[in-house]
C-alpha positions as CSV (number, residue, x, y, z in Angstrom):
1,M,-11.8,23.5,-0.5
2,K,-9.6,21.0,2.6
3,R,-6.3,21.3,2.6
4,I,-4.2,17.8,2.3
5,E,-0.9,17.2,4.4
6,K,1.7,14.9,3.5
7,K,5.1,14.8,4.0
8,G,7.3,16.4,0.9
9,T,5.0,19.1,1.1
10,C,7.4,21.8,2.6
11,A,7.5,23.6,-0.3
12,S,3.8,22.9,-2.1
13,E,0.6,22.6,-1.2
14,I,-2.3,20.3,-2.0
15,K,-5.3,20.9,-1.9
16,M,-9.4,19.2,-2.8
17,A,-12.5,20.1,-3.7
18,G,-14.8,17.7,-4.5
19,T,-13.5,15.2,-6.9
20,R,-10.5,17.3,-8.1
21,V,-7.0,17.7,-6.2
22,F,-5.4,21.1,-6.4
23,K,-1.4,21.6,-6.6
24,K,0.6,24.2,-6.0
25,I,4.6,24.1,-6.4
26,Y,7.0,26.3,-5.5
27,L,9.8,26.8,-7.6
28,D,13.3,28.7,-8.1
29,N,12.9,29.5,-11.7
30,N,11.8,28.9,-15.2
31,I,14.3,25.3,-15.6
32,D,12.7,23.3,-12.6
33,A,8.9,24.7,-14.2
34,N,10.1,23.6,-18.2
35,A,11.5,20.2,-16.4
36,I,8.5,19.6,-15.0
37,K,6.0,19.6,-18.2
38,D,8.4,18.1,-20.5
39,G,8.4,15.0,-18.3
40,V,4.9,15.1,-18.2
41,R,4.7,14.9,-21.9
42,I,7.4,12.8,-22.1
43,L,5.2,10.5,-19.5
44,E,2.0,11.0,-20.8
45,E,3.6,9.9,-24.7
46,L,5.5,6.9,-23.3
47,Y,3.5,5.5,-20.2
48,P,-0.1,7.0,-21.0
49,D,-1.7,4.2,-18.3
50,Q,0.7,4.9,-15.5
51,I,0.8,8.6,-14.5
52,S,-2.4,11.4,-13.7
53,K,-2.5,13.3,-16.8
54,P,-2.7,17.0,-15.3
55,L,-6.3,18.9,-16.6
56,Q,-4.7,21.8,-16.2
57,I,-1.0,23.7,-15.6
58,D,-0.7,27.2,-14.8
59,I,3.5,28.9,-13.9
60,T,3.1,32.9,-12.5
61,E,5.9,34.8,-10.7
62,K,5.0,36.4,-7.3
63,L,7.2,38.3,-5.5
64,E,7.9,36.8,-2.5
65,N,10.4,38.5,0.6
66,Q,11.9,40.4,-2.3
67,Y,12.9,36.7,-4.2
68,N,11.2,36.4,-7.1
69,Q,9.4,32.5,-6.9
70,L,7.8,31.4,-9.7
71,I,4.1,29.3,-8.2
72,F,4.1,25.8,-10.3
73,S,-0.2,25.0,-10.4
74,Y,-2.3,22.2,-11.8
75,E,-5.0,20.6,-11.3
76,Q,-5.7,16.5,-11.7
77,E,-8.5,13.8,-10.7
78,L,-9.5,12.4,-8.2
79,L,-8.4,8.8,-7.9
80,T,-10.4,7.0,-5.5
81,P,-9.3,4.0,-4.0
82,W,-6.2,5.8,-2.4
83,I,-4.0,2.3,-0.5
84,N,-1.6,3.2,1.5
85,D,2.0,1.7,1.4
86,S,1.3,0.3,4.9
87,W,-1.3,-2.3,3.0
88,I,0.5,-3.4,0.5
89,S,1.8,-6.4,-0.9
90,S,6.3,-7.2,-1.7
91,H,4.4,-8.2,-4.9
92,K,3.0,-4.9,-5.5
93,L,5.6,-3.2,-4.6
94,H,8.3,-4.8,-6.6
95,K,6.0,-4.3,-9.8
96,L,5.6,-0.4,-8.8
97,G,9.6,-0.6,-7.9
98,Q,10.2,-1.7,-11.8
99,I,7.2,0.9,-13.3
100,I,9.1,3.4,-11.5
101,L,12.7,2.7,-12.9
102,M,11.0,2.5,-16.5
103,Q,9.3,5.8,-16.2
104,Q,13.0,7.4,-14.5
105,S,14.9,6.0,-17.4
106,A,12.5,7.4,-19.8
107,L,13.4,10.9,-18.4
108,V,16.8,10.3,-18.0
109,S,16.8,9.7,-21.8
110,H,15.5,13.5,-22.3
111,G,18.3,14.5,-19.2
112,L,15.6,13.9,-16.8
113,T,15.3,12.6,-13.5
114,F,12.3,12.0,-10.5
115,V,14.0,13.1,-7.5
116,D,12.8,10.6,-4.9
117,A,10.7,7.8,-5.2
118,R,8.2,6.3,-3.0
119,P,5.0,4.4,-3.3
120,S,2.7,7.5,-1.6
121,N,3.8,9.0,-5.3
122,Y,1.2,7.0,-6.7
123,Q,-2.2,5.2,-7.0
124,L,-1.3,1.5,-5.8
125,T,-4.4,0.1,-7.7
126,G,-4.7,-0.9,-11.5
127,T,-1.8,0.8,-13.4
128,F,-0.1,2.6,-10.8
129,R,-0.4,6.2,-12.0
130,L,2.2,9.0,-11.0
131,V,0.4,11.7,-9.1
132,D,3.4,13.7,-7.6
133,L,4.5,15.7,-10.7
134,G,6.7,17.7,-8.4
135,S,9.2,14.7,-8.7
136,I,10.8,15.3,-12.2
137,K,14.0,17.7,-12.1
138,P,16.8,18.5,-13.9
139,L,19.8,15.8,-14.4
140,Q,21.5,16.6,-12.5
141,E,23.5,14.9,-10.1
142,Y,22.1,15.5,-6.1
143,A,18.7,15.3,-7.9
144,L,19.5,12.1,-9.3
145,E,21.7,10.5,-5.6
146,S,18.6,11.7,-4.3
147,F,16.4,9.8,-6.5
148,I,19.1,6.4,-5.8
149,N,19.3,7.1,-2.1
150,D,15.2,6.8,-2.0
151,F,14.4,4.0,-4.4
152,N,17.4,1.9,-1.9
153,N,15.5,2.8,0.9
154,H,11.8,3.0,-0.2
155,F,12.4,-1.0,-2.4
156,I,14.9,-2.3,-1.9
157,K,15.6,-1.6,2.0
158,P,12.6,-4.1,2.1
159,L,12.4,-6.2,-0.6
160,L,15.7,-7.0,1.2
161,L,14.2,-7.6,4.9
162,E,11.3,-9.4,4.1
163,K,13.0,-11.4,1.5
164,K,15.9,-12.4,4.2
165,L,14.6,-11.7,7.5
166,G,10.7,-12.3,6.6
167,I,9.6,-8.6,7.8
168,P,6.7,-7.7,5.8
169,V,7.1,-5.0,4.0
170,N,4.1,-4.3,4.8
171,K,4.9,-3.6,8.2
172,F,7.5,-1.9,7.4
173,Y,5.8,0.7,6.1
174,K,3.4,0.9,9.5
175,G,6.8,1.7,11.6
176,G,8.5,3.9,9.8
177,L,11.6,2.0,8.4
178,Q,11.9,3.8,5.2
179,T,13.1,7.1,8.0
180,C,15.4,4.4,9.4
181,E,19.5,4.6,8.6
182,I,19.6,0.7,8.5
183,D,22.6,-0.5,7.4
184,T,22.4,-3.4,5.5
185,L,26.4,-4.9,4.9
186,K,25.7,-7.0,7.9
187,I,22.9,-8.6,6.4
188,V,24.2,-8.2,2.2
189,S,27.9,-9.8,2.9
190,T,26.9,-12.9,3.4
191,L,25.4,-13.0,-0.1
192,R,27.1,-14.0,-3.0
193,K,25.7,-10.6,-5.2
194,P,28.4,-8.2,-5.6
195,D,26.2,-5.2,-6.7
196,L,24.1,-6.5,-3.6
197,I,27.0,-5.6,-1.5
198,K,28.1,-2.4,-3.4
199,A,25.5,-0.7,-2.3
200,G,25.9,-2.5,1.3
201,L,28.6,-0.6,1.0
202,K,27.3,2.1,-0.1
203,D,25.1,2.4,2.2
204,W,27.1,1.9,5.5
205,L,28.9,5.0,4.2
206,N,26.1,7.4,3.6
207,I,25.5,6.4,7.2
208,F,29.2,7.0,8.1
209,V,29.6,10.1,6.5
210,S,26.0,11.4,7.5
211,K,26.7,10.8,11.5
212,Q,29.7,13.1,10.6
213,L,28.5,15.7,9.1
214,A,26.0,16.1,12.0
215,K,29.6,16.8,14.6
216,S,30.6,19.4,12.0
217,S,31.3,23.3,11.7
218,T,28.9,25.3,10.2
219,Q,32.0,26.6,8.3
220,F,31.9,23.3,6.8
221,I,28.4,22.6,6.3
222,S,27.9,26.1,4.2
223,Y,31.5,24.5,1.9
224,I,29.6,21.4,1.0
225,T,26.1,23.2,0.3
226,S,27.7,25.2,-1.7
227,K,29.6,22.8,-3.6
228,I,26.0,20.8,-3.7
229,A,24.5,24.2,-5.3
230,Q,27.2,24.2,-8.1
231,S,26.4,20.3,-9.5
232,N,26.5,20.3,-12.6
233,E,24.6,18.3,-15.1
234,I,25.4,14.5,-15.1
235,P,25.9,13.0,-18.5
236,T,22.8,10.6,-19.4
237,K,24.8,7.7,-20.1
238,R,26.5,7.5,-16.4
239,A,22.8,8.3,-15.2
240,S,22.0,5.3,-17.4
241,R,23.7,3.3,-15.8
242,K,23.0,4.4,-12.8
243,T,19.4,2.8,-13.3
244,R,20.6,0.6,-14.7
245,K,22.5,-1.0,-11.0
246,L,18.8,-0.3,-9.4
247,D,17.6,-2.0,-12.4
248,R,19.9,-5.5,-11.2
249,L,18.9,-4.7,-7.6
250,L,15.9,-5.1,-7.9
251,K,15.8,-8.6,-9.6
252,I,17.8,-9.7,-7.0
253,V,15.3,-9.0,-4.6
254,E,12.6,-10.0,-5.9
255,P,9.7,-11.6,-3.8
256,N,9.5,-15.0,-2.7
257,L,6.3,-16.0,-4.4
258,A,5.5,-19.0,-2.4
259,T,3.2,-21.2,-5.0
260,E,1.9,-22.5,-1.5
261,T,0.2,-20.4,1.6
262,I,0.1,-22.4,5.0
263,W,-3.6,-22.3,4.2
264,A,-3.5,-24.0,0.9
265,N,-5.1,-27.1,1.9
266,Y,-7.7,-25.5,3.5
267,Q,-10.8,-27.1,1.5
268,C,-8.7,-30.0,2.0
269,F,-9.9,-29.4,6.3
270,H,-13.4,-29.1,5.3
271,D,-15.5,-31.6,3.7
272,S,-17.6,-30.6,0.6
273,I,-21.1,-30.5,1.9
274,Y,-19.4,-27.6,4.1
275,M,-17.4,-25.9,1.1
276,S,-19.9,-26.3,-1.2
277,N,-23.3,-24.4,1.3
278,K,-20.1,-21.6,2.0
279,R,-19.8,-21.4,-2.0
280,K,-23.7,-21.3,-1.9
281,A,-24.1,-18.2,0.2
282,V,-21.0,-16.5,-0.8
283,E,-22.9,-16.2,-5.2
284,S,-26.4,-15.4,-3.1
285,F,-24.8,-13.0,-1.0
286,L,-22.5,-10.8,-4.0
287,S,-25.9,-12.1,-6.5
288,T,-28.2,-8.7,-4.4
289,E,-25.6,-6.3,-4.4
290,S,-24.9,-4.2,-8.6
291,K,-22.0,-5.0,-10.3
292,E,-20.7,-1.7,-9.7
293,S,-20.2,-2.5,-6.4
294,L,-16.6,-3.1,-4.3
295,I,-17.5,-5.8,-1.2
296,V,-14.5,-6.4,1.2
297,D,-13.8,-9.7,1.1
298,L,-12.3,-10.0,5.1
299,G,-9.1,-13.1,5.3
300,S,-9.4,-13.7,2.2
301,N,-7.2,-16.8,2.0
302,T,-6.3,-18.0,-1.7
303,T,-10.4,-19.4,-1.5
304,N,-11.1,-18.6,-5.3
305,L,-14.7,-16.3,-5.9
306,G,-14.4,-17.1,-9.2
307,D,-16.7,-16.4,-12.1
308,F,-19.3,-16.3,-11.2
309,R,-18.8,-13.0,-9.6
310,S,-19.3,-9.9,-11.4
311,N,-18.9,-7.9,-8.5
312,S,-14.9,-6.6,-8.0
313,I,-13.4,-7.4,-4.6
314,C,-11.6,-6.3,-1.8
315,F,-9.4,-9.2,-0.6
316,V,-8.1,-8.3,2.9
317,D,-5.9,-10.5,4.6
318,S,-2.9,-10.2,7.3
319,D,-0.7,-13.4,5.8
320,M,2.4,-11.4,3.4
321,A,2.1,-15.4,1.0
322,I,-1.8,-15.5,0.5
323,C,-1.6,-12.0,-0.4
324,N,1.0,-11.9,-3.1
325,Y,-1.0,-15.5,-4.4
326,L,-4.4,-13.2,-4.9
327,E,-3.1,-10.0,-6.4
328,R,-1.3,-12.8,-9.6
329,N,-4.8,-14.0,-9.9
330,M,-7.5,-11.4,-9.0
331,K,-9.6,-10.0,-12.1
332,R,-8.5,-5.8,-13.1
333,N,-11.2,-4.3,-11.3
334,D,-9.9,-6.2,-7.8
335,L,-7.9,-4.8,-5.1
336,V,-5.9,-6.9,-2.4
337,I,-5.2,-5.1,0.8
338,C,-2.5,-6.5,3.0
339,T,-3.5,-5.3,6.8
340,D,-4.2,-7.5,9.8
341,I,-8.1,-6.7,10.4
342,A,-7.8,-6.7,14.5
343,E,-5.3,-3.6,14.9
344,E,-7.3,-2.4,12.4
345,L,-10.7,-2.6,14.0
346,V,-9.0,-1.5,17.6
347,N,-7.4,2.1,15.4
348,L,-10.1,2.7,13.5
349,Q,-11.8,5.4,13.7
350,E,-15.6,7.4,13.4
351,N,-16.2,7.4,9.8
352,A,-12.6,6.8,8.6
353,K,-11.6,5.9,5.4
354,S,-9.6,2.2,6.3
355,A,-7.6,-1.0,4.8
356,L,-11.3,-2.1,6.0
357,N,-13.4,-0.1,3.4
358,A,-11.3,0.1,1.0
359,D,-10.6,4.0,1.8
360,G,-14.2,4.5,2.3
361,N,-15.2,2.9,-1.1
362,A,-16.8,0.1,-0.5
363,D,-19.7,-0.2,2.9
364,K,-20.2,-4.3,2.4
365,A,-18.7,-7.0,3.5
366,I,-18.3,-10.8,3.4
367,A,-17.1,-12.1,6.5
368,M,-17.3,-15.9,6.1
369,G,-15.0,-18.5,9.0
370,I,-12.9,-15.3,9.9
371,I,-14.9,-13.9,13.0
372,H,-12.9,-16.4,15.5
373,H,-10.1,-16.2,14.2
374,I,-10.3,-12.0,14.9
375,A,-12.5,-12.0,18.4
376,I,-9.5,-15.1,19.7
377,S,-6.9,-15.1,17.6
378,G,-6.6,-11.6,17.3
379,G,-7.3,-10.4,21.5
380,I,-10.3,-8.4,21.1
381,S,-13.4,-8.5,22.4
382,T,-16.6,-9.2,20.2
383,E,-18.4,-5.2,21.0
384,C,-15.3,-4.0,19.7
385,I,-15.9,-6.0,16.7
386,C,-19.4,-5.6,16.1
387,S,-18.5,-1.7,16.9
388,G,-16.3,-1.2,14.1
389,F,-18.4,-3.6,11.3
390,A,-20.4,-1.1,12.5
391,T,-18.6,1.9,11.7
392,V,-17.8,0.7,7.8
393,Y,-20.4,-0.9,6.7
394,K,-24.2,-1.3,6.2
395,K,-24.9,-5.0,5.1
396,I,-23.0,-8.3,5.9
397,L,-22.1,-11.6,4.9
398,L,-21.4,-12.7,8.4
399,E,-20.6,-16.7,9.9
400,F,-20.2,-17.6,13.0
401,I,-18.8,-20.7,14.0
402,E,-20.2,-23.0,17.3
403,K,-17.8,-24.6,20.5
404,E,-18.3,-27.5,18.9
405,D,-16.7,-26.9,16.0
406,P,-13.3,-28.3,16.5
407,M,-11.3,-25.3,14.8
408,L,-13.2,-23.2,17.7
409,Q,-11.7,-25.9,20.0
410,F,-8.6,-25.6,19.2
411,L,-8.5,-22.2,19.0
412,F,-9.6,-22.3,22.8
413,Y,-6.5,-24.4,23.6
414,K,-4.2,-22.3,22.4
415,K,-6.0,-19.2,24.1
416,K,-6.4,-21.5,27.2
417,E,-9.3,-17.9,28.2
418,S,-12.8,-18.5,28.8
419,I,-14.2,-16.6,26.6
420,P,-18.0,-16.2,26.0
421,W,-19.2,-16.9,22.4
422,E,-22.1,-18.9,22.6
423,W,-24.9,-17.7,19.6
424,E,-27.6,-16.8,22.3
425,Q,-24.7,-14.3,23.6
426,Q,-23.4,-13.0,20.5
427,K,-26.8,-12.2,19.0
428,K,-27.8,-9.5,21.5
429,I,-23.7,-7.5,21.0
430,W,-24.3,-7.7,17.2
431,G,-28.2,-7.2,17.5
432,K,-27.3,-3.2,18.6
433,N,-26.3,-2.4,15.6
434,F,-27.3,-4.9,12.9
435,K,-30.9,-5.6,11.9
436,I,-29.7,-9.6,11.9
437,S,-31.9,-12.4,9.5
438,Q,-32.3,-15.9,10.1
439,P,-30.0,-18.5,10.9
440,K,-29.2,-21.2,7.6
441,R,-26.6,-24.1,8.4
442,L,-23.6,-24.3,6.7
443,S,-22.8,-27.5,8.3
444,K,-23.0,-29.5,11.9
445,T,-21.4,-26.7,14.1
446,R,-21.3,-23.6,11.6
447,F,-23.7,-21.5,9.7
448,Y,-24.3,-18.0,8.6
449,V,-26.2,-15.0,9.0
450,I,-27.5,-11.9,6.9
451,L,-26.4,-8.3,9.7
452,E,-28.0,-5.0,8.2
453,R,-27.2,-1.8,10.5
454,L,-29.7,-0.2,11.3
């Protein structure tokens, strides 16, 4: 079995074999074990679509270094695709936050709570299913405060920073900002939102106290630790009020979902004949693939792939407004991944699961009207693009734009660099890894080819 390492697993083990995941959690007593079992039962009854049901649960007692220790083991199905938090849209993050608070309210009403709140605890596709069952604890002060702090760091802060400062939530996670002590008081002090200002004050106080504790004596730390250990259960009414306060904060930081993006007039920029030819090329490409297949659409924009398709699409774009638009308008089995394609290509590992192939679940792609943006705007070579695509894709629908095209001339003008872009030169590079079909015209300056990996 393959061992999986992730943050938050110092008191647990995760292993994978085939289509199964096996988890062990080391607990101190039966109270914690029963809390997980009860919490799972409650969530299964109330929200069966939002939890990955354990196929088997086993509790054993083990003597470890003269300490009695319980091992809580359970088995789950391996859920795919697995979307990282650094690929998430703000619309999806906000929706997940609502689901977590809904589950938290149910747990609190039964004397339980989550101890943390992280996107990585859930499968971020479909209905958002909880996989980290060990995050369920008895309702005690320390556990509830831990949940509230985690929810602020992983949901309220990234959504607030995107809303007020324009920092996309996927960049927030990519930079690991959820682990930083971000003082939001200066940001929220300009807003007339009492709940948000109170949260900012609490945030500032937590940071201040943490810094002071770091300078404290060992005796004082021991005293504080003993007080935390004596923490009693918190009344459910009080815990419910705290949960409702988080819900109000989440409403305040709800993303500004623009009805139009900077690419809203893309179809108006090009003539109808080109757009019609492009649609037919995509339609023809999709028709050759099975209905069950997942196809990656690189640089998706808001172009509607429409009802003519039966395939599922993994939309990949770097524009958060576009990703939020796609999240609201996609079909049930579609995916949306918000990431920088050029950056993914530069950091791609051999045979890697990547945002570009939906965590290894897709090997065919549509790359219409995007290669010139990746190369010129993204600043990477065709060799890098080609080798990266050959790593993750078996077949690609590729649009090539010639130098005479106004859009390409504009990009060259902005870049002010000499870039070899004649098709005969590009063809030699792509031909090293792919069999190239005969070009078919879309317009005077644009054509497409089918690439099949050698």
